[in-house]
N, C-alpha and C positions, 0 to 999 in steps of 0.2 A: 557356451559359455566357459569361461577358463576359471577353475578354483585352483586356490593356493590356502596351504597353511599358515596359520599365524602361530609363531615361535616365540617363546619366552626363556631367557635364561634366568635360573633361579640363584640363589647367593651360594649353592654349592656347585655353580656352573654346570647344573643339570639343564638341558635343554628340553622342554616341554611344548605339547602342540596345546595352543590354548582357545583355538578357534578357527574358522575360515573365512576366506575373503575372495570374493567373487568377481571377475571382470566380465563385461559383456563381447561378445565378437564385434569387431567393426563391422559399421554396415547400417546399424540403427540409427534412427536421426535422432540428432541431438537436440537438446531443449532449446538452446539460443536458435537453431534452425525453426525447430516448430513454432515457436514463440512468434518468429518473424514471418512464416512462409504465408499468411496472410498480408498481401502488399498492401500498405500505407504510404499513400504519397505524399512527400514534403515540398519544400520550395515555398511556404507562406512565410512572410515575416512574422515573428511572435518575439516578444520579450524572452531573453535568455537569464536564467538563476543558477546560482550555484549552492542555493539553500532554499527554506519556503520562504524567507523574506530577505533574502540578498540579491538583488537585483544586477546583473553586470552591465555597465555601460555599453559595452561592444560586445556582440557575440555572433558566432557563425552557423551556430544550429538552426536549421529551419523548423516550423511546425508543419501543420496539415489542415486542412479544411475539415469542418465540423470537430475540432481537436476536443478531446477528454483529458488529455495530460501527455505526459512523457514519462517514458521510464528509462532510467539509467539500468543498463544489462549488460555490463562487461564482461567479457571471459565466461568460462563457461564450467567451472571448478570451484567446490567449495571455499576453498581458499581465498576468493574473490567475493564471495556472496555477503560478507558482513560488509565491506566498504564501497562495492561498486554495485549494489542492486537498491535503488531507491527510486521512489514514485515522485513526480513533481505534477504541479497544474500547468507549467509552460515549457518550454524547451530547457533542457540541462546545458550549460554554457560549453562544456567539453565534449558535447555530442555521445558517443560510446553506448548509445541505447536506441529506442525507437518512440515514435510518437505513437498516440493512443487516439483512436476514434472507436464508434461502435462496433465496426468490423472485427476488431480484434481485441476489443476489451477483456472478453472472457480468457481469452489464451494469456494475455497480460497476467492478470490476477491469479491464475493459476500458476505460471511460471515465477512470479514474485514469490506467493507462498512456498512452493517448491524449495526454494532455495534459500529464503529467510527462517523457515523450520529447521534447517539443518542445523545439527551439532558438529562441530569442526573437531577434527581428531586426526592423529597422525596416519592413519589408515585410510581416511577419506580426502584430505584436503586437496590431491591432484587428480581426483576421481573427475569422470567428465558425467555430465548430468545428462540423462536420456528424455526422450519425451515420455509422457505418461501414459499407463495402459488405459486408453479412453471406453475400454470395454469393461472395465473392471467394477464391480458392483457397487464399490464407492467412491467411483470417478464423479458422479454427480453431487453425492454430498459434499465432496471436496472443492468442487467448483461453487457451490453457492456457500459455503462457509468461508472459502477464499476472500469472498467480497467483504465480509466482516473483517477478517484477518488483514487484509490490505487496508482498512481505514486506520487502524490504530496502533500499527506497528512503530517503533522506534526510526524507522526509515519511511515511513510515510508522511513526506515533507508537501502533501498537497496544500494550497493555501489559497485565499482570495485577497487580491489587491487593488488599491483603488488610485487611479493616477498617479502612476509610477512614471517615471521619465526613462524612455529607452529610445537611443538613437534619434533625439531630439523630436521625440512626440511624447504624449501622454496616453497612457494605455491602463483600461481595467481588465483586471484577470480573474476571470470566474474559478470557483472551485467546483468541477462537475462531480467532485466525489462526497459532495456533502449529502446527508441522509435524512435531514429534518425538511419538510415542505416550508415555503416562501411563506404561505399563509399562516402555519404556525407560528413562525418567527415574528411576522407582525403582529400577530396576539401578544405574542411575547412583549415586544418593543411597547406596544400601546399600554398593556398593562403595568409596565414599570417606566413608563414616560421616557422611553428611549428613543427621541427623534430621529436621531442620525441613523439608527440602525432600522428603523420604520422605513425613513424614506429610501433608504439605499433597497428596501426589499419591495418597496410599494408597486413598482412595475417589473419586478423580476420574473421568471419562469422557474420552475420546480427542476431541480439539478439531474443528472442523468442517473446517478446512485438511487435518489430517491425514486425515481419512475421504474426503476428496476425493482426495488424492495417493496412499493406499494402501489405500484400502476398495474397494467394487465397482466403482466408476469407474476407478479405477487410473489416474489422471491422470498420475502418475509416469511411465508408460510412455509416454504421448503428449507429453511435454516435448521440446523440442530439445535438442540435446546440450549446449549452453551453459549451458541453463537447469538441466539436472541437474548439470553441475558446480558451477553457485553455490550450488544446494541442499545438495548432499552436503558441500561445504567449510563450510557454515555448521553443517551436522549435525556434522561432524568438531570445529569449534570448540565448539559447545555440551559435547559429549563430554569435550573436553581441557580445558576451564576451568573446571569443575565445582570443584575445590578452590580456586582464587581466587576463584570466584564464592562460596562458602562464605564465605571471609574477609571480602570487602567486602559480603554483604548485611546490610541495615539496614532501619530503618522507614521510611525515606526511597525507598529504589530498589526496595524489594520485590523483590529477587532470590531471597528464599526462595519465591516463588512459581514452582511448577514449570514452566507455561508462558509465563514471563516472556519479553516479546515483543523485537523487533529493538531497539528504543530503549532499554531496560534492558540487554541483554545487552553491546552494544557499549560500555557504561560498562568492562566487564570486559575484553573484546578489546583495547580501546584501552590499556588501564593495563598490562597483562600481557603481551600477545600483539602488540605493534605491528606486526610483520614478516608475522606470519599475517593481520592484519586488513588491512594494506595489500593482500597477494595477494588476500585476498575481495574487497577494493574495486576491485582491479584486473578481476578476473573478473567480478563486476557490471557495471563499466564497457564490457566488452567485449560482454556480453549487451544492454546499452542500445544501444550502436552498433550491433549489427547488426539490432535491433529499431527502432531510429529512422526509417528510410526508409518504414515500413510507415505511419507517421503520413499520409503521402502518397497511399502506395500502396493503402491500403485507405479513402481520403477522408476522413479528419478532417479535413483542409486541403487547399486546392489551390495548388500552386505558380503 
């Protein structure tokens, strides 16, 4: 570990030490390598997107079997974490990331959270992220809470799309990050006369994140209290917004997809439930602020 003094020049030109800055010795595993060290083979043709709803006509990024999604994960510094770390349900058109399946899902959400939680400043913008300390007493909690954090970030572009055209074929894109069961969505559709959504969910299976949260592993019970509050509020908003969702649904926003993602759902929430959405964002911000010190405590970055 190398330590340096942080100096500041006052108005009278006095130079004072105001802190310390540490850099790890070279040789530790970089976060970018740690996230990728479980190999996920690509080579499968899947639609390419540039955002949650923007499908590109011709893309070169390949997907993988049993795909859960794709993470744009370019560079390994905080300076690129705002623009170049994003989650999608299908490959990002410009590559610069990695495919997601059940083998590397945990590392993906941990890496995503570690980078998105970082507050950028002049002292850390060119730092290199390091693999987190998996033996740290807070690591498991961070892993579980990262699941919720990854669902509702402004860079959470996971979406569900139906009959989109890509390379002269029609495709359906599932949102494996959806956290509500297919049966519950069918109930909501039936109660509200939402035939399009009911028919879409009629023969569907529960998505990967729902199974993690409420299946055999029951991660929901392992979440921190503030993460549960965020997830529960999101579920409440899904249930309460079903009628307005029905009104807003069209071929561009694909809200008739039963497993529509946060990037789609917030179109409805912002328009018709601004106070609830504001409350939801405040709850998410509280979770984010509580998790943020773990970027340094778990060793993603050094102070």
